[in-house]
Structures are given as C-alpha cells and as structure tokens.
C-alpha positions as CSV (number, residue, x, y, z in Angstrom):
1,X,14.9,79.9,49.0
2,X,11.8,82.0,48.4
3,X,12.4,81.9,44.6
4,X,12.7,78.1,44.6
5,X,9.4,77.7,46.5
6,X,7.7,80.1,44.1
7,X,9.0,78.1,41.1
8,X,7.8,74.8,42.7
9,X,4.4,76.3,43.4
10,X,4.1,77.6,39.8
11,X,5.2,74.2,38.4
12,X,2.7,72.4,40.6
13,X,-0.1,74.7,39.4
14,X,0.9,74.2,35.8
15,X,0.9,70.5,36.2
16,X,-2.5,70.4,37.9
17,X,-4.0,72.6,35.2
18,X,-2.5,70.5,32.4
19,X,-3.7,67.3,34.0
20,X,-7.2,68.7,34.5
21,X,-7.4,69.8,30.9
22,X,-6.4,66.3,29.7
23,X,-9.0,64.7,31.8
24,X,-11.9,66.6,30.3
25,X,-13.9,64.3,28.1
26,X,-14.6,65.0,24.5
27,X,-18.2,66.2,24.2
28,X,-20.7,64.2,22.2
29,X,-21.4,65.3,18.6
30,X,-24.9,65.0,17.2
31,X,-25.9,64.4,13.6
32,X,-27.0,68.0,13.4
33,X,-23.5,69.1,14.3
34,X,-21.8,66.7,11.9
35,X,-21.9,67.8,8.3
36,X,-22.5,65.2,5.6
37,X,-19.2,66.1,4.0
38,X,-17.3,65.5,7.2
39,X,-19.0,62.1,7.6
40,X,-18.2,61.1,4.0
41,X,-14.6,62.1,4.7
42,X,-14.4,60.0,7.8
43,X,-15.8,57.0,6.0
44,X,-13.4,57.4,3.1
45,X,-10.5,57.8,5.4
46,X,-11.3,54.4,6.8
47,X,-10.8,52.9,3.4
48,X,-14.5,52.6,2.5
49,X,-16.1,54.3,-0.5
50,X,-18.6,57.1,0.1
51,X,-19.0,59.9,-2.5
52,X,-22.2,61.3,-1.0
53,X,-24.1,60.9,2.3
54,X,-27.7,60.3,1.6
55,X,-28.9,59.9,5.2
56,X,-27.3,60.5,8.6
57,X,-29.0,59.4,11.9
58,X,-27.8,59.5,15.5
59,X,-28.0,56.0,17.0
60,X,-26.5,56.9,20.4
61,X,-23.9,59.2,22.0
62,X,-21.1,59.5,19.4
63,X,-22.6,56.8,17.1
64,X,-24.3,57.3,13.8
65,X,-25.9,55.2,11.0
66,X,-24.9,56.6,7.7
67,X,-26.4,55.8,4.3
68,X,-23.9,56.6,1.5
69,X,-24.4,56.2,-2.2
70,X,-22.1,53.1,-1.9
71,X,-23.7,51.4,1.1
72,X,-24.6,51.7,4.8
73,X,-22.2,52.2,7.6
74,X,-22.1,52.5,11.4
75,X,-19.6,55.3,12.5
76,X,-18.6,55.5,16.2
77,X,-16.3,58.0,18.0
78,X,-14.4,56.9,21.1
79,X,-13.4,58.9,24.1
80,X,-10.1,60.0,22.5
81,X,-12.0,61.3,19.4
82,X,-11.0,58.5,17.1
83,X,-13.5,57.2,14.6
84,X,-14.3,53.6,13.7
85,X,-16.3,52.7,10.6
86,X,-18.1,49.4,10.1
87,X,-20.1,48.5,6.9
88,X,-23.6,47.3,7.5
89,X,-24.9,44.4,5.3
C-alpha cells in the first residue's frame, strides 16, 4: 500500500513538472541574436529565394523585416517557435 502511494506521488510530480515545462513560453529572439545565415535559411525553407541577407531589423517581438538580395520579407515566429515568411512588395 505504501509503495503504491509513493508511485502515485512520483507520477503526479512527474506529470506536474512535465506540464509546467510545456507551458513555458518560447523567449523572444532579437535581430542581434539571429544570424543572417539563420534568417536566410528560414526564408529559403519557406520556398522563397534568399542567398544573402543584406539588412535585418526587429519590427516587434519575434518579428523581423529582412532585406535579401532577392527582395524584402517579413519573418514572424509564433508561440510554438514556427516561422512564417511573407514577401513585401
């Protein structure tokens, strides 16, 4: 009986810890922390051309305006860490 209670307690603690870790939000990333190579890779992985980033500016939390050799893009990162890329005309 005592062993069962201990197992239930440990399982409960593990569940609470795991849930708490999953609820932690992804910290914002600034342009200074994002390398130009990483940003070019994010833009290319979205299906847009970008061989070289010429300018990288923060526009808000987890949002950047990126000037590539092939055009200008707005890159955003959501709460799950997924990036979206939109060409700017």
